[in-house]
SETOR-743906 format. One record per residue (C-alpha): x, y, z; residue in three letters. Coordinates in nm, 2 decimals, decimal comma, always signed. Example, Ala and Ser with C-alpha at 12.3 -4.5 7.8 and 13.67 -1.06 7.14 Angstrom:
residues 2
[[+1,23; -0,45; +0,78]; 'ALA']
[[+1,37; -0,11; +0,71]; 'SER']
***
This chain:
residues 331
[[+0,00; +0,00; +0,00]; 'MET']
[[+0,12; +0,35; -0,07]; 'ALA']
[[+0,22; +0,57; +0,22]; 'ALA']
[[-0,05; +0,80; +0,36]; 'PHE']
[[-0,03; +1,16; +0,26]; 'ARG']
[[-0,26; +1,44; +0,37]; 'LEU']
[[-0,47; +1,60; +0,10]; 'PRO']
[[-0,42; +1,97; +0,01]; 'PRO']
[[-0,51; +2,19; +0,31]; 'LEU']
[[-0,49; +2,55; +0,41]; 'PRO']
[[-0,15; +2,65; +0,54]; 'THR']
[[-0,09; +2,69; +0,91]; 'ILE']
[[-0,08; +3,06; +0,87]; 'ARG']
[[-0,42; +3,04; +0,69]; 'GLU']
[[-0,56; +2,83; +0,97]; 'ILE']
[[-0,45; +3,09; +1,22]; 'ILE']
[[-0,63; +3,36; +1,03]; 'LYS']
[[-0,93; +3,15; +0,96]; 'LEU']
[[-1,00; +3,07; +1,32]; 'PHE']
[[-0,86; +3,41; +1,45]; 'ASN']
[[-0,59; +3,23; +1,66]; 'LEU']
[[-0,35; +3,43; +1,87]; 'ARG']
[[-0,07; +3,30; +2,08]; 'ALA']
[[-0,15; +3,37; +2,45]; 'GLN']
[[+0,16; +3,50; +2,63]; 'LYS']
[[+0,03; +3,38; +2,97]; 'GLN']
[[+0,03; +3,02; +2,83]; 'LEU']
[[+0,38; +3,07; +2,67]; 'SER']
[[+0,24; +2,97; +2,33]; 'GLN']
[[+0,45; +3,00; +2,02]; 'ASN']
[[+0,35; +2,87; +1,68]; 'PHE']
[[+0,59; +2,70; +1,44]; 'LEU']
[[+0,48; +2,77; +1,08]; 'LEU']
[[+0,76; +2,62; +0,88]; 'ASP']
[[+0,66; +2,26; +0,78]; 'LEU']
[[+1,03; +2,19; +0,69]; 'ARG']
[[+1,11; +2,24; +1,06]; 'LEU']
[[+0,81; +2,04; +1,19]; 'THR']
[[+0,92; +1,76; +0,96]; 'ASP']
[[+1,27; +1,78; +1,10]; 'LYS']
[[+1,13; +1,76; +1,46]; 'ILE']
[[+0,93; +1,45; +1,37]; 'VAL']
[[+1,22; +1,28; +1,20]; 'ARG']
[[+1,41; +1,29; +1,54]; 'GLN']
[[+1,16; +1,03; +1,67]; 'ALA']
[[+1,28; +0,78; +1,40]; 'GLY']
[[+1,04; +0,58; +1,17]; 'SER']
[[+0,68; +0,64; +1,28]; 'LEU']
[[+0,52; +0,42; +1,01]; 'LYS']
[[+0,23; +0,23; +1,17]; 'ASP']
[[+0,31; +0,36; +1,52]; 'THR']
[[+0,08; +0,52; +1,78]; 'HIS']
[[+0,17; +0,88; +1,87]; 'VAL']
[[+0,05; +1,11; +2,15]; 'CYS']
[[+0,12; +1,48; +2,05]; 'GLU']
[[+0,12; +1,72; +2,34]; 'VAL']
[[-0,02; +2,07; +2,28]; 'GLY']
[[-0,06; +2,05; +1,90]; 'PRO']
[[-0,19; +2,41; +1,88]; 'GLY']
[[-0,27; +2,50; +1,51]; 'PRO']
[[-0,14; +2,17; +1,40]; 'GLY']
[[+0,20; +2,22; +1,23]; 'GLY']
[[+0,38; +1,92; +1,39]; 'ILE']
[[+0,05; +1,73; +1,36]; 'THR']
[[+0,07; +1,75; +0,98]; 'ARG']
[[+0,42; +1,62; +0,99]; 'SER']
[[+0,33; +1,33; +1,22]; 'ILE']
[[+0,04; +1,23; +0,99]; 'LEU']
[[+0,26; +1,25; +0,68]; 'ASP']
[[+0,49; +1,00; +0,86]; 'ALA']
[[+0,22; +0,74; +0,81]; 'ASP']
[[+0,13; +0,67; +1,17]; 'VAL']
[[-0,14; +0,42; +1,26]; 'ALA']
[[-0,30; +0,64; +1,53]; 'GLN']
[[-0,25; +1,00; +1,65]; 'LEU']
[[-0,38; +1,12; +1,99]; 'LEU']
[[-0,39; +1,50; +2,02]; 'LEU']
[[-0,41; +1,64; +2,37]; 'VAL']
[[-0,49; +2,01; +2,36]; 'GLU']
[[-0,59; +2,22; +2,65]; 'LYS']
[[-0,69; +2,54; +2,46]; 'ASP']
[[-1,04; +2,50; +2,31]; 'SER']
[[-0,96; +2,76; +2,04]; 'ARG']
[[-0,74; +2,51; +1,85]; 'PHE']
[[-1,00; +2,23; +1,84]; 'ILE']
[[-1,18; +2,34; +1,52]; 'PRO']
[[-0,86; +2,35; +1,32]; 'GLY']
[[-0,75; +2,02; +1,46]; 'LEU']
[[-1,09; +1,87; +1,36]; 'LYS']
[[-1,01; +1,98; +1,00]; 'MET']
[[-0,70; +1,77; +1,01]; 'LEU']
[[-0,89; +1,48; +1,17]; 'SER']
[[-1,14; +1,49; +0,88]; 'ASP']
[[-0,85; +1,49; +0,63]; 'ALA']
[[-0,71; +1,17; +0,79]; 'ALA']
[[-1,02; +0,95; +0,86]; 'PRO']
[[-0,98; +0,71; +1,14]; 'GLY']
[[-0,63; +0,82; +1,23]; 'LYS']
[[-0,68; +1,11; +1,47]; 'VAL']
[[-0,84; +1,12; +1,82]; 'HIS']
[[-0,87; +1,47; +1,98]; 'ILE']
[[-0,88; +1,52; +2,35]; 'VAL']
[[-0,94; +1,86; +2,50]; 'GLN']
[[-0,76; +1,84; +2,83]; 'GLY']
[[-0,45; +1,91; +3,03]; 'ASP']
[[-0,16; +1,67; +2,97]; 'ILE']
[[-0,06; +1,70; +3,33]; 'LEU']
[[-0,38; +1,52; +3,44]; 'THR']
[[-0,46; +1,32; +3,12]; 'TYR']
[[-0,42; +0,94; +3,16]; 'LYS']
[[-0,21; +0,84; +2,85]; 'VAL']
[[-0,18; +0,49; +2,98]; 'GLU']
[[-0,54; +0,42; +2,87]; 'GLY']
[[-0,51; +0,58; +2,53]; 'ALA']
[[-0,37; +0,31; +2,32]; 'PHE']
[[-0,44; -0,07; +2,27]; 'PRO']
[[-0,30; -0,30; +2,52]; 'LYS']
[[-0,15; -0,53; +2,26]; 'HIS']
[[+0,11; -0,25; +2,20]; 'LEU']
[[+0,26; -0,32; +2,55]; 'GLN']
[[+0,61; -0,47; +2,55]; 'LYS']
[[+0,84; -0,60; +2,83]; 'LYS']
[[+1,07; -0,33; +2,97]; 'TRP']
[[+1,37; -0,53; +2,86]; 'GLU']
[[+1,25; -0,54; +2,50]; 'ASP']
[[+1,30; -0,28; +2,23]; 'ASP']
[[+1,09; +0,04; +2,27]; 'PRO']
[[+0,72; -0,01; +2,18]; 'PRO']
[[+0,54; +0,14; +1,88]; 'ASN']
[[+0,43; +0,43; +2,10]; 'VAL']
[[+0,58; +0,78; +2,09]; 'HIS']
[[+0,52; +1,11; +2,26]; 'ILE']
[[+0,60; +1,42; +2,06]; 'ILE']
[[+0,53; +1,79; +2,14]; 'GLY']
[[+0,63; +2,15; +2,11]; 'ASN']
[[+0,58; +2,22; +2,48]; 'LEU']
[[+0,48; +2,56; +2,62]; 'PRO']
[[+0,77; +2,68; +2,82]; 'PHE']
[[+0,56; +2,72; +3,13]; 'SER']
[[+0,48; +2,34; +3,15]; 'VAL']
[[+0,79; +2,18; +3,00]; 'SER']
[[+1,00; +2,13; +3,32]; 'THR']
[[+0,72; +2,01; +3,55]; 'PRO']
[[+0,59; +1,78; +3,27]; 'LEU']
[[+0,93; +1,62; +3,21]; 'ILE']
[[+0,98; +1,57; +3,58]; 'ILE']
[[+0,64; +1,41; +3,60]; 'ARG']
[[+0,72; +1,18; +3,31]; 'TRP']
[[+1,06; +1,09; +3,45]; 'LEU']
[[+0,89; +0,98; +3,77]; 'GLU']
[[+0,65; +0,77; +3,55]; 'ASN']
[[+0,96; +0,62; +3,38]; 'VAL']
[[+1,10; +0,52; +3,72]; 'SER']
[[+0,77; +0,35; +3,81]; 'ARG']
[[+0,70; +0,22; +3,46]; 'ARG']
[[+0,35; +0,36; +3,47]; 'ASP']
[[+0,17; +0,64; +3,29]; 'GLY']
[[+0,28; +0,66; +2,92]; 'PRO']
[[+0,54; +0,39; +3,01]; 'PHE']
[[+0,30; +0,11; +3,08]; 'VAL']
[[+0,36; +0,02; +2,71]; 'TYR']
[[+0,73; -0,02; +2,77]; 'GLY']
[[+1,02; +0,22; +2,71]; 'ARG']
[[+0,81; +0,48; +2,53]; 'THR']
[[+1,03; +0,73; +2,35]; 'GLN']
[[+0,98; +1,11; +2,37]; 'MET']
[[+1,07; +1,38; +2,13]; 'THR']
[[+1,00; +1,72; +2,29]; 'LEU']
[[+1,10; +2,09; +2,26]; 'THR']
[[+1,24; +2,30; +2,54]; 'PHE']
[[+1,40; +2,63; +2,59]; 'GLN']
[[+1,76; +2,60; +2,47]; 'LYS']
[[+1,88; +2,66; +2,82]; 'GLU']
[[+1,66; +2,38; +2,96]; 'VAL']
[[+1,77; +2,14; +2,69]; 'ALA']
[[+2,13; +2,22; +2,77]; 'GLU']
[[+2,06; +2,13; +3,14]; 'ARG']
[[+1,89; +1,81; +3,04]; 'LEU']
[[+2,19; +1,69; +2,84]; 'THR']
[[+2,48; +1,86; +3,04]; 'ALA']
[[+2,79; +1,64; +3,11]; 'SER']
[[+2,98; +1,62; +3,43]; 'THR']
[[+3,17; +1,93; +3,51]; 'GLY']
[[+2,98; +2,16; +3,27]; 'SER']
[[+2,83; +2,49; +3,38]; 'LYS']
[[+2,48; +2,37; +3,28]; 'GLN']
[[+2,50; +2,06; +3,50]; 'ARG']
[[+2,20; +2,07; +3,73]; 'SER']
[[+1,93; +1,87; +3,91]; 'ARG']
[[+1,76; +1,82; +3,58]; 'LEU']
[[+2,07; +1,67; +3,42]; 'SER']
[[+2,09; +1,40; +3,69]; 'ILE']
[[+1,72; +1,32; +3,70]; 'MET']
[[+1,70; +1,28; +3,32]; 'ALA']
[[+2,02; +1,10; +3,27]; 'GLN']
[[+1,99; +0,84; +3,54]; 'TYR']
[[+1,67; +0,72; +3,38]; 'LEU']
[[+1,71; +0,79; +3,01]; 'CYS']
[[+1,94; +0,82; +2,72]; 'THR']
[[+1,90; +1,20; +2,64]; 'VAL']
[[+2,00; +1,35; +2,31]; 'GLN']
[[+2,00; +1,72; +2,23]; 'ASN']
[[+1,90; +1,69; +1,86]; 'CYS']
[[+1,91; +2,04; +1,71]; 'PHE']
[[+1,82; +2,40; +1,79]; 'THR']
[[+1,55; +2,61; +1,63]; 'ILE']
[[+1,61; +2,99; +1,63]; 'PRO']
[[+1,34; +3,19; +1,81]; 'GLY']
[[+1,27; +3,38; +1,49]; 'ARG']
[[+1,12; +3,07; +1,34]; 'ALA']
[[+0,82; +3,10; +1,58]; 'PHE']
[[+0,52; +3,33; +1,59]; 'VAL']
[[+0,53; +3,53; +1,80]; 'PRO']
[[+0,91; +3,52; +1,83]; 'LYS']
[[+1,02; +3,41; +2,18]; 'PRO']
[[+1,31; +3,57; +2,36]; 'GLU']
[[+1,50; +3,24; +2,35]; 'VAL']
[[+1,59; +2,97; +2,10]; 'ASP']
[[+1,43; +2,63; +2,12]; 'VAL']
[[+1,59; +2,29; +2,12]; 'SER']
[[+1,46; +1,95; +2,03]; 'VAL']
[[+1,54; +1,67; +2,28]; 'VAL']
[[+1,49; +1,30; +2,24]; 'HIS']
[[+1,45; +1,06; +2,54]; 'PHE']
[[+1,48; +0,68; +2,54]; 'THR']
[[+1,42; +0,52; +2,88]; 'PRO']
[[+1,71; +0,29; +2,99]; 'LEU']
[[+1,65; -0,08; +3,05]; 'VAL']
[[+1,82; -0,04; +3,39]; 'GLN']
[[+1,83; +0,30; +3,57]; 'PRO']
[[+2,17; +0,41; +3,67]; 'LYS']
[[+2,05; +0,47; +4,02]; 'ILE']
[[+1,83; +0,19; +4,16]; 'GLN']
[[+1,65; +0,37; +4,44]; 'GLN']
[[+1,30; +0,52; +4,46]; 'PRO']
[[+1,24; +0,83; +4,25]; 'PHE']
[[+1,15; +1,05; +4,55]; 'ASN']
[[+1,47; +0,95; +4,74]; 'LEU']
[[+1,69; +1,03; +4,43]; 'VAL']
[[+1,51; +1,35; +4,38]; 'GLU']
[[+1,55; +1,46; +4,74]; 'LYS']
[[+1,93; +1,39; +4,74]; 'VAL']
[[+1,99; +1,56; +4,41]; 'VAL']
[[+1,77; +1,86; +4,49]; 'ARG']
[[+1,95; +1,91; +4,82]; 'ASN']
[[+2,30; +1,87; +4,67]; 'VAL']
[[+2,22; +2,13; +4,40]; 'PHE']
[[+2,06; +2,37; +4,66]; 'GLN']
[[+2,41; +2,53; +4,70]; 'PHE']
[[+2,54; +2,47; +4,35]; 'ARG']
[[+2,83; +2,72; +4,39]; 'ARG']
[[+2,95; +2,57; +4,72]; 'LYS']
[[+3,12; +2,24; +4,79]; 'TYR']
[[+2,89; +1,94; +4,77]; 'CYS']
[[+2,91; +1,87; +5,15]; 'PHE']
[[+2,70; +2,18; +5,20]; 'ARG']
[[+2,40; +2,03; +5,02]; 'GLY']
[[+2,45; +1,69; +5,18]; 'VAL']
[[+2,44; +1,86; +5,52]; 'GLU']
[[+2,08; +1,98; +5,49]; 'ILE']
[[+1,96; +1,62; +5,45]; 'LEU']
[[+2,01; +1,59; +5,82]; 'PHE']
[[+1,87; +1,76; +6,14]; 'PRO']
[[+2,10; +2,02; +6,28]; 'GLU']
[[+2,18; +1,83; +6,60]; 'ALA']
[[+2,35; +1,55; +6,41]; 'GLU']
[[+2,43; +1,73; +6,09]; 'ARG']
[[+2,81; +1,71; +6,10]; 'LEU']
[[+2,84; +1,35; +6,21]; 'GLU']
[[+2,58; +1,22; +5,96]; 'LYS']
[[+2,72; +1,43; +5,67]; 'THR']
[[+3,07; +1,28; +5,73]; 'GLU']
[[+2,93; +0,93; +5,75]; 'GLN']
[[+2,73; +0,96; +5,43]; 'MET']
[[+3,02; +1,11; +5,23]; 'LEU']
[[+3,25; +0,84; +5,36]; 'MET']
[[+3,01; +0,56; +5,28]; 'MET']
[[+2,96; +0,70; +4,92]; 'ALA']
[[+3,33; +0,76; +4,88]; 'ASP']
[[+3,26; +1,12; +4,76]; 'VAL']
[[+3,52; +1,40; +4,81]; 'GLU']
[[+3,34; +1,67; +5,02]; 'PRO']
[[+3,51; +1,95; +4,83]; 'THR']
[[+3,37; +1,86; +4,49]; 'LEU']
[[+3,12; +2,11; +4,35]; 'ARG']
[[+2,77; +1,97; +4,27]; 'PRO']
[[+2,83; +2,01; +3,89]; 'ASN']
[[+3,15; +1,79; +3,93]; 'GLN']
[[+2,96; +1,49; +4,06]; 'LEU']
[[+2,90; +1,21; +3,81]; 'SER']
[[+2,59; +0,99; +3,80]; 'ILE']
[[+2,81; +0,73; +3,98]; 'LEU']
[[+2,87; +0,98; +4,26]; 'HIS']
[[+2,50; +1,04; +4,29]; 'PHE']
[[+2,43; +0,66; +4,28]; 'LYS']
[[+2,67; +0,61; +4,58]; 'ASN']
[[+2,52; +0,91; +4,76]; 'LEU']
[[+2,17; +0,77; +4,71]; 'CYS']
[[+2,27; +0,42; +4,82]; 'ASP']
[[+2,44; +0,56; +5,13]; 'ALA']
[[+2,14; +0,78; +5,22]; 'TYR']
[[+1,90; +0,48; +5,17]; 'ARG']
[[+2,10; +0,27; +5,41]; 'LYS']
[[+2,10; +0,55; +5,67]; 'MET']
[[+1,73; +0,60; +5,63]; 'CYS']
[[+1,66; +0,23; +5,66]; 'ASP']
[[+1,85; +0,24; +5,99]; 'GLU']
[[+1,68; +0,56; +6,11]; 'ASP']
[[+1,35; +0,61; +5,92]; 'PRO']
[[+1,29; +0,96; +6,06]; 'ARG']
[[+1,58; +1,09; +5,84]; 'LEU']
[[+1,38; +1,06; +5,52]; 'PHE']
[[+1,09; +1,27; +5,65]; 'THR']
[[+1,33; +1,54; +5,77]; 'TYR']
[[+1,28; +1,87; +5,58]; 'ASN']
[[+1,54; +2,14; +5,60]; 'TYR']
[[+1,31; +2,42; +5,48]; 'ARG']
[[+1,05; +2,32; +5,74]; 'GLU']
[[+1,31; +2,34; +6,01]; 'GLU']
[[+1,40; +2,69; +5,90]; 'LEU']
[[+1,03; +2,79; +5,89]; 'ARG']
[[+0,98; +2,67; +6,24]; 'GLN']
[[+1,29; +2,86; +6,36]; 'LYS']
[[+1,16; +3,18; +6,21]; 'LYS']
[[+0,82; +3,13; +6,38]; 'MET']
[[+0,98; +3,07; +6,72]; 'ARG']
[[+1,19; +3,39; +6,67]; 'ARG']
[[+0,88; +3,58; +6,58]; 'GLY']
[[+0,69; +3,47; +6,89]; 'ARG']
[[+1,00; +3,57; +7,11]; 'GLN']
[[+0,99; +3,92; +6,96]; 'LEU']
***
């Protein structure tokens, strides 16, 4: 059978005029009108022939057209903004039986029930014929990828099908953090959380001038493939706590961030114990720590929490808040 191709349709620019669509700044919306660029984004996902794709925030449908032209079996569109639905229905009518439109928030939508169960693969197998693609609004990109990384760690949500691949856009700066190597200035909490669970590739950068309206930053396309075995085999919330605390003082030595994992009364003793168990030099900066360093830190912290469960519930910020309240009452 010949590959599916969309019939002639109004251009994206014409769709925007036809439905009087304007990007809303408060939703950090930016439209990509150049179909050569949307084709290039979609190619980063690999061959999509006969696959099932969830597109996040399709907007006026530029990337949507490129996905459909890649001859997918099924395309799920999750769009929060009702203004875009009529234009997306036009695309749905042009590809009978291929498109399902959901008006909803991707942060709450249950992708795990969207596609047939027969697509599910064992985690150890090759990735399933399920992909997530999206030109994400800047305001939602970081919380959404953290949410999906937690899903990867639990193998639920979009990852009930197996090691579902993701091809997503981010602000260039965020993309650089996601893919930053040990020692680089961009190395951050996001680097560790993404790279311990996935192979993360910064594919290419799109200049801001390609978007309407033009954002103040450039945009990068990032591809994620979940790893068969995470590089840190501890619960997501434990890893996130250790990494977040270490990077709390990113310009200081790493022992400063490790310290705030522990109550003040035993801070020095516990910090020395954890760093010794993890074989981590206390005067390394957070960005100098490798994934292996963080694995050792998380393993050591887990052992200490198993021996003393109250440690995991300790919250440095809450301790500071209570101190301030006590001082206020004394005044």
